[in-house]
N, C-alpha and C positions, 0 to 999 in steps of 0.2 A: 504494500500500500504506500502510495506517495505520502511523504511527511506532511504535505499541505492538507491532504484529505484527513489524515489522522488528527491534525490540529483542529480542523473544522469540526470534526465529531467531538473532540475533547471540549472545545469552546461551547458548542451547542448544548452538550449534556451538562456541563458545569454551570452554564449561564442561565439555565431554566430549571425550575423545580420539577416539572413534568415534560418529557419530550417523547413524542410518538413519531417514529419513522413509519410512514404508512403509504399505501397506494391511494393517491388522490390527496385532497386537502380537507381542512376542517369544514369548509362549506360544501364540498362535493367529494365525499369518499367514493373511491372507485373499486371497492372490494368489500364484501360483507364482513370479513374478519376485521378489517381496518375500521369500518363503521361501528362494529360492536365494541371494540376496544376504546374508541373515541367516546362513544356514548357512556361507557362505564366511568371513564376518567373525567369527563366534563362535569359530572355531578359534584365533583370535589374542587372545581375551579378551573383556572386557565390551563390550557394544554398547548405547548409549542409543538406544531406539527411540521414535518418535513416530507414533501411529496417525493418518494423515491422514483416515481415514474418520469420525473423531469430530467433525470440524469442517470444513465446506466452505471457510471462510475460510483455514484452514491449508493445506488441499489445494490451493487455487488460489494462495495466497500464496507457498508454497515454490517453485512453478513460476516465478513472477515473480521471486522473490528470486535464484534460481540461473540464470534464463534457460534452463531445461531443461524440456522439455514433458512428461516422464513421471515416474511414481512406480514403483519406489523411487528415492530420491536419497540418496547416501552422502557424508558429510563426514568427513575424517580430518585430525586435527591442525589444525582450523580452515579447511581448504580443501576445496572441492567436488571430488569425485573423478569422479562420474558415477552411472550407473544399474547395474542388475543385470548386464548383459553385461560392462561394464567391470570391475566388482568381480570377477566370476568369471574374466575373462581375466587380471587381475592375480594372482589366486590360482593359476591354472594355470601361469603363467610364474614363480611363486615370488617375485613382487615385492610382494605384499600385506603380508606380515609386515614387510618393510623399511620400507614406507610407513607402517605403523602405528607402528613403533618410531622413526620419524624418521630412519632411516639410509639411505633411498633416495637414489640419486645424483641 
């Protein structure tokens, strides 16, 4: 991965409480999994979204960065959380809000 791309990911993830690398954007998700993750996250406040469909280098690079093969990918408080299923499971268990607020055990 190019150092500039890694720095971009580092800056985005550290610069925002909740970051979602997704297919589409917050106004127009272009994948059901991305839409589901975004919906779960939005109920806890602002979500910084990155449309991976805009740039193949970003789409492939974020997979390498996280060592996670699928999109969407969610980062909360600078840490990789996982994809759509994990985000939705955390929401269903009532743990997503605590994780976002930094109060998770």
